[in-house]
DOSEBA-761809 format. One line per 8 residues: number of its first residue (from 1); for each residue x, y, z of C-alpha. Coordinates in Angstrom, 1 decimal. Layout:
% residues N
NUM	X,Y,Z; ... $
% end
This chain:
% residues 644
1	58.1,-14.9,46.6; 57.5,-18.3,48.2; 60.0,-19.7,50.7; 62.6,-21.9,49.0; 62.6,-24.3,51.9; 60.7,-27.4,50.8; 57.6,-28.6,52.7; 57.7,-32.0,54.3 $
9	56.0,-34.8,52.4; 52.6,-35.8,53.7; 53.3,-39.4,53.1; 56.3,-39.4,55.4; 58.9,-39.4,52.5; 61.8,-37.1,52.0; 61.0,-33.5,51.2; 61.6,-32.4,47.6 $
17	65.0,-30.7,47.0; 64.9,-26.9,47.1; 65.0,-25.1,43.8; 67.1,-21.9,43.8; 65.2,-18.6,43.5; 64.7,-17.4,39.9; 65.4,-20.9,38.6; 63.3,-23.6,36.9 $
25	63.9,-27.4,37.3; 62.8,-29.9,34.7; 63.0,-33.7,34.9; 62.1,-36.2,32.3; 61.4,-39.8,33.2; 61.0,-43.0,31.1; 57.3,-43.8,31.6; 57.8,-47.5,31.0 $
33	60.0,-49.4,33.6; 63.3,-50.7,32.4; 66.5,-52.3,33.9; 68.8,-49.8,35.7; 71.9,-49.9,33.3; 69.7,-50.2,30.2; 67.5,-47.3,31.3; 70.5,-45.0,32.1 $
41	72.0,-45.7,28.6; 68.6,-45.1,27.0; 68.2,-41.8,28.8; 71.7,-40.6,27.9; 71.1,-41.3,24.3; 67.7,-39.6,24.6; 69.2,-36.5,26.1; 71.6,-36.1,23.1 $
49	68.9,-36.8,20.6; 66.6,-34.2,22.2; 69.3,-31.5,22.1; 70.1,-32.3,18.5; 66.4,-32.4,17.5; 65.7,-29.0,19.0; 69.0,-27.4,18.0; 67.5,-24.9,15.5 $
57	65.3,-23.4,18.3; 68.0,-23.5,21.0; 70.9,-22.2,18.8; 69.0,-18.9,18.0; 67.9,-18.3,21.6; 69.7,-15.8,23.9; 69.4,-16.9,27.5; 69.4,-14.4,30.4 $
65	71.6,-16.4,32.8; 71.9,-20.1,31.9; 71.0,-22.2,28.9; 68.7,-25.2,28.8; 70.7,-28.3,29.5; 69.8,-32.0,29.8; 72.0,-34.3,32.0; 71.5,-37.9,33.0 $
73	70.8,-38.2,36.7; 71.4,-41.9,37.6; 71.7,-41.6,41.3; 68.1,-40.9,42.2; 65.2,-43.3,41.9; 64.0,-43.5,39.2; 66.8,-42.4,36.9; 66.0,-39.4,34.7 $
81	67.4,-36.7,32.5; 66.9,-33.1,33.5; 68.5,-29.9,34.7; 68.1,-26.6,36.5; 68.3,-23.3,34.6; 68.7,-19.9,36.3; 66.5,-17.4,34.3; 67.2,-14.3,36.5 $
89	64.9,-11.4,35.6; 63.7,-12.8,32.3; 60.7,-15.0,33.2; 60.2,-15.7,29.5; 63.1,-18.1,29.7; 61.1,-20.1,32.2; 58.1,-20.3,29.9; 60.2,-21.1,26.9 $
97	61.5,-24.1,28.8; 57.9,-25.1,29.6; 57.3,-25.0,25.8; 60.4,-27.1,25.2; 59.4,-29.7,27.8; 55.9,-30.0,26.4; 57.3,-30.4,22.8; 59.9,-33.0,24.0 $
105	57.2,-35.2,25.5; 55.2,-34.8,22.2; 58.2,-35.8,20.1; 59.3,-38.6,22.5; 56.0,-40.2,23.8; 57.9,-42.5,26.1; 59.0,-39.6,28.3; 57.0,-38.0,31.1 $
113	58.1,-34.6,32.4; 57.8,-32.7,35.7; 58.7,-29.0,35.9; 58.7,-26.7,39.0; 60.5,-23.7,40.5; 61.0,-22.2,43.9; 57.3,-21.5,44.1; 56.5,-25.2,43.6 $
121	54.0,-26.2,40.9; 53.9,-22.9,39.1; 51.9,-24.4,36.3; 49.0,-24.9,38.8; 49.5,-21.3,39.9; 49.0,-20.1,36.3; 45.7,-22.1,36.2; 44.7,-21.3,39.8 $
129	41.2,-20.0,38.9; 40.2,-23.4,37.4; 41.7,-26.0,39.8; 39.5,-28.5,41.5; 38.8,-27.9,45.2; 40.9,-30.8,46.5; 44.1,-29.6,44.9; 46.4,-27.5,47.1 $
137	50.1,-27.0,47.6; 50.3,-29.7,50.3; 49.0,-32.5,48.1; 50.1,-31.5,44.6; 53.6,-33.1,44.7; 54.2,-35.7,42.0; 50.8,-35.2,40.5; 51.5,-32.8,37.6 $
145	53.1,-34.2,34.4; 53.5,-33.4,30.8; 53.0,-36.7,28.9; 52.6,-37.1,25.2; 52.4,-33.3,24.8; 49.5,-32.8,27.2; 49.2,-31.7,30.8; 48.1,-34.5,33.2 $
153	47.0,-34.3,36.9; 46.8,-37.4,38.9; 43.8,-37.2,41.3; 43.8,-37.9,45.0; 42.5,-41.5,44.8; 41.4,-43.9,42.1; 38.2,-44.7,44.0; 35.4,-42.1,43.7 $
161	34.3,-42.3,47.3; 37.7,-41.2,48.5; 38.2,-38.3,46.1; 37.6,-35.7,48.8; 40.2,-37.2,51.2; 42.5,-34.2,51.4; 44.8,-36.2,53.8; 45.6,-38.8,51.1 $
169	49.4,-39.1,50.7; 51.2,-37.9,47.6; 52.1,-40.6,45.2; 55.7,-41.5,44.7; 57.3,-40.8,41.3; 57.3,-44.6,40.3; 53.6,-44.9,41.3; 52.7,-41.8,39.3 $
177	54.7,-43.1,36.2; 52.9,-46.5,36.4; 49.5,-44.8,36.4; 50.5,-42.5,33.5; 51.7,-45.3,31.3; 48.7,-47.5,32.0; 45.7,-45.0,32.0; 47.0,-41.6,30.9 $
185	43.7,-40.6,29.2; 42.0,-40.7,32.6; 44.3,-38.2,34.1; 44.2,-35.6,31.3; 43.9,-32.1,33.0; 40.5,-30.3,32.5; 40.3,-28.2,29.4; 40.2,-24.8,31.2 $
193	43.4,-25.8,33.1; 45.2,-26.8,30.0; 44.0,-23.7,28.2; 45.3,-21.4,30.9; 48.8,-23.0,30.8; 49.0,-23.3,27.0; 48.0,-19.7,26.6; 51.1,-18.7,28.5 $
201	53.3,-20.5,26.0; 51.2,-19.7,22.9; 53.2,-18.2,20.1; 56.4,-20.2,20.3; 58.6,-20.7,18.4; 57.8,-17.5,16.4; 57.8,-15.7,19.7; 61.6,-16.1,20.0 $
209	62.3,-13.6,17.2; 59.8,-11.2,18.6; 61.6,-11.2,22.0; 64.9,-10.0,20.4; 66.0,-6.4,19.9; 68.8,-5.3,17.6; 70.6,-2.1,18.4; 73.6,-0.1,17.1 $
217	76.5,0.0,19.6; 79.8,1.8,19.4; 82.1,-0.9,20.7; 85.8,-1.9,20.9; 86.8,-4.1,18.0; 87.7,-6.9,20.4; 84.2,-7.1,21.7; 82.8,-7.1,18.2 $
225	85.0,-10.0,17.3; 84.1,-11.9,20.5; 80.4,-11.5,19.8; 80.8,-12.8,16.3; 82.0,-16.0,17.8; 79.9,-16.2,20.9; 76.7,-14.1,20.6; 75.4,-15.4,23.9 $
233	78.2,-13.6,25.9; 76.2,-10.4,25.5; 73.9,-11.6,28.3; 76.9,-12.2,30.7; 78.2,-8.7,29.9; 74.9,-7.0,30.5; 74.5,-8.9,33.8; 78.0,-7.9,34.9 $
241	77.2,-4.2,34.3; 73.7,-4.4,35.6; 74.6,-6.1,38.9; 77.9,-4.3,39.4; 79.1,-3.0,42.8; 81.9,-0.5,43.6; 84.5,-3.2,43.8; 83.6,-4.4,40.3 $
249	84.3,-0.9,38.9; 87.9,-0.6,40.2; 89.3,-1.9,36.9; 87.2,0.7,35.1; 88.7,3.7,36.9; 91.8,3.5,34.6; 92.4,2.9,30.9; 90.9,-0.4,30.1 $
257	93.5,-3.2,29.8; 91.4,-5.7,27.7; 89.1,-3.4,25.7; 90.7,0.1,25.4; 88.5,2.9,24.0; 90.8,3.9,21.2; 89.7,1.2,18.7; 86.0,1.4,18.6 $
265	83.6,0.7,15.7; 79.9,0.7,15.1; 78.2,-2.7,15.2; 74.8,-4.3,15.3; 74.3,-6.2,18.6; 71.4,-8.6,19.2; 69.9,-8.4,22.7; 66.7,-9.8,24.3 $
273	64.2,-7.2,25.2; 64.9,-7.8,28.9; 68.7,-7.4,28.4; 68.2,-4.2,26.3; 65.9,-2.7,28.9; 68.3,-3.4,31.7; 71.2,-1.8,29.8; 69.2,1.3,28.6 $
281	67.4,2.1,31.8; 70.4,2.4,34.1; 72.0,5.8,34.4; 75.8,5.6,34.4; 78.6,8.2,33.9; 82.0,6.6,33.0; 85.2,7.6,34.8; 87.1,10.1,32.7 $
289	90.3,8.1,33.2; 88.7,5.1,31.4; 88.9,6.8,28.0; 85.2,6.4,27.3; 83.6,9.7,26.5; 80.0,10.4,25.3; 78.8,13.0,22.8; 76.1,15.5,23.6 $
297	72.7,13.9,24.4; 71.3,15.7,21.3; 73.7,13.8,19.1; 71.9,11.2,16.9; 74.6,8.7,17.8; 74.4,9.3,21.5; 72.3,6.1,22.2; 74.8,3.9,20.3 $
305	77.8,5.5,22.2; 76.1,5.0,25.5; 75.1,1.4,24.9; 78.6,0.6,23.7; 80.2,2.2,26.7; 78.0,0.3,29.1; 78.5,-3.0,27.3; 82.3,-2.4,27.3 $
313	82.2,-1.9,31.0; 80.4,-5.2,31.4; 83.0,-7.1,29.3; 85.9,-5.4,31.2; 84.4,-6.4,34.5; 84.1,-10.1,33.4; 87.7,-10.2,32.2; 89.0,-8.6,35.4 $
321	87.4,-11.5,37.4; 88.9,-14.3,35.2; 91.9,-16.4,35.8; 94.7,-16.7,33.3; 93.6,-19.4,30.9; 95.9,-20.8,28.2; 94.5,-20.9,24.6; 94.7,-24.7,24.6 $
329	92.9,-25.0,27.9; 89.6,-25.2,26.1; 89.2,-28.5,24.4; 88.1,-28.7,20.7; 84.7,-30.2,20.7; 83.7,-29.1,17.2; 84.6,-32.5,15.8; 83.4,-36.0,16.1 $
337	80.1,-37.8,15.3; 78.0,-35.8,17.8; 78.9,-32.5,16.1; 78.3,-34.0,12.7; 74.9,-35.2,13.8; 74.2,-31.8,15.3; 75.2,-29.9,12.1; 73.3,-32.3,9.9 $
345	70.1,-31.7,12.0; 70.5,-28.0,11.6; 70.7,-28.3,7.8; 67.7,-30.6,7.7; 65.6,-28.1,9.7; 66.7,-25.3,7.3; 68.5,-23.5,10.1; 70.8,-21.6,7.6 $
353	67.8,-20.4,5.7; 69.3,-21.1,2.3; 72.4,-19.0,2.9; 75.5,-19.9,0.8; 78.1,-21.7,2.8; 80.9,-19.3,3.7; 78.7,-16.1,3.4; 78.6,-13.6,6.2 $
361	75.1,-14.6,7.3; 76.0,-18.3,7.1; 79.0,-17.8,9.3; 77.0,-15.8,11.8; 74.4,-18.6,12.1; 77.2,-21.1,12.3; 78.9,-19.3,15.2; 75.6,-19.2,17.0 $
369	75.2,-23.0,16.5; 78.8,-23.6,17.7; 78.2,-21.5,20.7; 75.1,-23.5,21.7; 76.8,-26.8,21.0; 79.7,-26.0,23.3; 77.5,-24.5,26.0; 74.8,-27.1,26.2 $
377	75.4,-30.2,24.1; 79.1,-31.2,24.3; 79.7,-30.2,28.0; 80.7,-33.3,30.0; 78.4,-34.1,32.9; 81.1,-33.7,35.6; 83.0,-30.8,34.0; 83.5,-27.5,35.7 $
385	81.7,-24.6,34.0; 84.1,-22.1,32.4; 83.5,-18.5,33.5; 82.6,-16.0,30.9; 85.7,-14.0,31.5; 87.9,-17.0,30.9; 86.1,-17.7,27.7; 86.5,-14.2,26.5 $
393	90.2,-14.1,27.1; 90.6,-17.5,25.4; 88.7,-16.2,22.3; 90.8,-13.0,22.1; 93.9,-15.2,21.9; 92.5,-17.4,19.2; 90.7,-15.1,16.8; 91.9,-12.4,14.5 $
401	90.6,-8.8,14.7; 90.4,-7.0,11.4; 89.7,-3.4,12.4; 89.5,-2.2,8.7; 87.0,-4.9,7.9; 84.8,-3.9,10.9; 84.9,-0.2,9.8; 83.9,-1.2,6.3 $
409	80.9,-3.2,7.6; 79.9,-0.3,9.9; 79.1,1.9,6.8; 76.3,-0.4,5.7; 74.8,-1.7,8.9; 71.1,-2.8,8.9; 68.7,-0.4,10.7; 68.2,-1.0,14.4 $
417	64.9,-2.0,15.9; 62.4,0.5,17.2; 62.4,0.6,21.0; 59.1,2.4,21.5; 57.9,-0.8,23.3; 59.9,0.5,26.3; 57.2,3.1,26.9; 53.9,1.8,28.2 $
425	51.0,4.2,28.7; 48.6,3.6,31.6; 45.8,2.7,29.1; 48.1,0.1,27.5; 49.0,-1.4,30.9; 45.3,-1.6,31.8; 44.6,-3.4,28.4; 47.4,-5.8,29.1 $
433	46.0,-6.6,32.5; 42.5,-7.1,31.1; 43.9,-9.5,28.4; 45.7,-11.4,31.1; 42.4,-11.9,33.0; 40.5,-12.7,29.8; 38.4,-9.6,30.1; 37.4,-7.1,27.5 $
441	37.6,-3.3,28.1; 34.4,-1.5,27.2; 34.6,1.8,25.5; 34.4,4.8,27.8; 31.2,6.2,26.3; 29.5,2.7,26.4; 30.6,2.3,29.9; 28.9,5.5,31.0 $
449	25.8,5.0,28.9; 25.1,1.4,29.8; 26.0,1.7,33.4; 23.6,0.5,36.0; 24.1,1.2,39.7; 22.1,-1.9,40.6; 24.9,-4.0,39.2; 27.2,-2.7,42.0 $
457	24.7,-3.7,44.7; 24.0,-7.2,43.2; 27.8,-7.8,42.8; 28.5,-7.0,46.4; 25.6,-9.3,47.5; 27.0,-12.1,45.4; 30.4,-11.5,46.9; 29.3,-11.6,50.6 $
465	27.2,-14.8,49.8; 30.3,-16.7,48.8; 32.2,-19.0,51.1; 35.1,-17.4,53.0; 37.7,-19.0,55.3; 41.0,-18.1,56.8; 42.6,-18.7,53.4; 40.5,-16.1,51.7 $
473	37.1,-15.5,50.0; 35.8,-17.0,46.8; 35.2,-14.4,44.1; 32.0,-14.8,42.0; 32.7,-14.8,38.3; 29.8,-12.5,37.4; 27.2,-10.5,39.2; 24.6,-12.1,37.1 $
481	25.5,-15.6,38.2; 22.9,-15.8,40.9; 20.8,-13.5,43.0; 21.0,-13.4,46.8; 17.8,-14.5,48.6; 16.9,-14.4,52.3; 14.8,-17.2,53.6; 13.1,-16.1,56.9 $
489	12.0,-19.6,57.9; 15.4,-21.1,57.4; 17.0,-18.2,59.4; 14.5,-18.8,62.2; 15.2,-22.5,62.3; 19.0,-21.9,62.3; 18.7,-19.4,65.1; 16.5,-21.8,67.1 $
497	19.2,-24.6,66.7; 21.9,-22.2,67.8; 20.1,-20.7,70.8; 18.0,-23.7,71.8; 14.3,-23.7,72.8; 15.1,-23.2,76.4; 17.3,-20.2,76.0; 16.5,-17.2,78.0 $
505	15.3,-14.0,76.5; 18.2,-12.0,75.0; 19.4,-9.1,77.1; 21.6,-6.1,76.0; 25.3,-6.6,76.5; 25.5,-3.0,77.5; 23.0,-3.5,80.3; 24.9,-6.6,81.5 $
513	28.1,-4.5,81.7; 26.3,-1.8,83.7; 24.7,-4.3,86.1; 28.1,-5.9,86.6; 29.4,-2.8,88.3; 26.1,-2.1,90.3; 26.8,-3.9,93.5; 23.6,-3.0,95.4 $
521	21.5,-5.0,97.9; 19.1,-5.9,95.1; 21.6,-8.2,93.3; 20.3,-11.2,95.1; 16.7,-10.5,94.2; 17.7,-10.0,90.6; 19.6,-13.3,90.7; 16.5,-15.1,92.1 $
529	14.3,-13.5,89.4; 16.8,-14.7,86.7; 16.7,-18.2,88.1; 12.9,-18.2,87.9; 13.0,-17.1,84.2; 15.4,-19.9,83.4; 12.8,-22.4,84.8; 10.2,-21.1,82.4 $
537	10.4,-22.4,78.9; 10.4,-19.8,76.1; 8.9,-20.8,72.7; 10.7,-20.0,69.5; 8.0,-17.6,68.4; 8.3,-15.7,71.6; 12.1,-15.7,71.3; 11.9,-14.2,67.7 $
545	9.3,-11.7,68.8; 11.4,-10.6,71.7; 14.4,-10.3,69.3; 12.4,-8.2,66.8; 11.2,-6.0,69.7; 14.7,-5.5,70.9; 16.0,-4.7,67.4; 13.1,-2.2,66.9 $
553	13.9,-0.4,70.2; 17.6,-0.3,69.2; 16.7,1.2,65.8; 14.6,4.0,67.5; 17.5,4.8,69.8; 20.0,4.9,66.9; 17.7,7.0,64.8; 18.3,10.0,67.0 $
561	22.1,9.7,66.9; 24.6,10.7,64.2; 24.9,7.1,63.1; 21.2,6.8,62.4; 21.0,10.1,60.6; 23.8,9.1,58.2; 21.7,6.4,56.5; 19.5,6.8,53.5 $
569	15.9,5.5,54.1; 13.4,4.2,51.6; 10.9,7.0,52.2; 11.0,9.1,49.1; 14.8,8.6,48.8; 15.7,11.2,51.4; 18.0,10.9,54.3; 17.1,11.2,57.9 $
577	19.5,14.1,58.1; 17.5,16.0,55.5; 14.2,15.4,57.4; 15.3,17.0,60.6; 13.0,19.5,62.3; 10.0,19.6,64.6; 8.2,17.0,62.4; 10.9,14.4,62.7 $
585	9.8,13.3,66.2; 6.3,12.5,64.8; 7.9,10.1,62.4; 9.4,8.0,65.2; 6.2,6.1,65.6; 6.8,4.4,62.3; 10.4,4.5,61.3; 11.2,4.4,57.6 $
593	13.3,1.3,56.7; 16.9,1.9,55.7; 17.6,1.5,51.9; 20.4,-1.0,52.1; 21.2,-1.0,48.4; 21.3,2.8,48.2; 23.6,3.0,51.2; 25.8,0.3,49.9 $
601	26.2,2.0,46.5; 26.7,5.4,48.0; 29.5,4.2,50.3; 31.1,2.3,47.5; 31.1,5.3,45.2; 32.5,7.5,47.9; 35.3,4.9,48.5; 36.0,4.7,44.7 $
609	36.1,8.5,44.5; 38.6,8.6,47.3; 40.9,6.3,45.4; 41.6,9.2,43.0; 42.1,6.9,40.0; 44.5,4.6,41.9; 44.1,1.0,42.9; 42.0,0.4,46.0 $
617	39.6,-2.1,47.7; 36.5,-0.9,45.9; 37.9,-1.1,42.3; 39.7,-4.4,43.1; 36.7,-6.2,44.4; 34.3,-4.9,41.7; 36.7,-5.4,38.8; 37.3,-9.0,39.9 $
625	33.6,-9.6,39.4; 33.5,-7.9,36.0; 32.0,-4.5,37.2; 33.9,-1.4,36.1; 33.0,2.0,37.5; 33.2,5.0,35.2; 35.7,7.8,36.0; 34.5,10.5,38.3 $
633	34.2,13.4,35.9; 32.9,15.8,38.5; 34.0,16.4,42.0; 30.7,17.1,43.7; 30.6,13.7,45.4; 29.5,10.5,43.9; 27.3,9.5,46.8; 25.1,12.6,46.4 $
641	24.5,11.7,42.8; 23.6,8.1,43.8; 21.1,9.4,46.3; 19.5,11.6,43.7 $
% end
């Protein structure tokens, strides 16, 4: 992960405040300028309206750590509404907030939104393959906005001749807002950038229901009653169990005080897939003194007992950390005009789905709405957040627990969801990765039948021809994008400019090192001879001819070594190692040129075979260019097949 310490501003201003790890920050500004007091009042009303307008979406959502909240922030310039949400291990919370922010700017065209996390402008990271050359982490601050439901990027400069000035200072937020409100259509992000970001949030709001998982759990009746009133507390309980330490388990090494194991019933609990996976995947054996026992693993109800046991431990840990809170300590916020507006908005958006008022399903949805209202809408800006344990103890003192009613409901529970999504095969994982990179997986037989080894060589040539710096190398999109050509005249001119027309004839570095240690009386004579050579001008043609002669002589020397014998030559596709014998010396007069493509392919196939099906440098480079090597079905050596 990126460092959380903010980078200093290039324009000399203050650095942006650090965003906590695993958190997302969102800020919504009024695009049009207004007076201070009037703007703050407008933003405060706007925050309430936004939460009421999007209540049907937010009330049904189960957050991993913290909910989406909007608060007025008047102290900064300019004033805005916004918040920071910890999403923990569930990154889908972050992208759901991106969707919310985009929809808010669509519903309220007067708002412009910025969103970032501890990695900075993570929207640009998502679209990194399509960003313009000038955009980098150092100059991206205050340039990326959602405005009127679309992604906008403010360029470096408004004048075309200064577009490539990478040292241009970042705009201030007021400057960026003035530009957006005046000429937003000019700053609309390119279509590939917007497509990459929008693809990540595609499917909402329907995606919310797909991210939930309903499972049977054998729970204490008190927990069932609490979850009826506050379904979101399941996330806090799972996190308490998942992140426990030995000190947290001390209250669980004796009979539970808050949730004893003697009054348990079967219930249907709604998790997110992330919460369910965290609860299922952890192996845990309860202390025998706790009273929680499990049936045999072969028992059909084993999974429900195990989930209930783990969830009960999480609730007990939360309550053990709470302070004693009186039942009247929590103020009654489910009254007043704001709640009435909130409830009316839910009914207008068909949140209750036609359920009769007072029915079990209606009350379940109502409790979820009340939970969201108290957690996100009606919380005062300066209030201290109530801990989950305090809230649980308060609820236990204010609600009635009807054990017989819970047992009656347990006899006709809806079926739980299939959790086969937990098991991902290697092929399914590969398919997911391909879909993420917008690539299609060819069928295995097509891959072998239509495979061409020349594609490998051309792809590597395209790769080495791309620009590379200390920041990395550019990856060509396709091996068919362009062919690599070698211009001898251009190379000669470039070499002439580097060496100069007056440069002396190249000497071997090895010979220079040997002469450096040969301190004989002839050193002075050699020095005089060298000075005379410097006085003589060498033409470029003579220089190139000397270089070719030198390279030819070096090739002849290497041909008799193990290095030279390891290459495949172009002469009838045989290697110099295969042509050994008394006749090999006769061929020295005219050396066969090395087959560069064949050697490249053979070495790549050997490297790919050595990966043994795992990730490695060869597959990573080739797959990034759209080249997929077939599996090595035999073990005789891929390079020998390539040579044949």
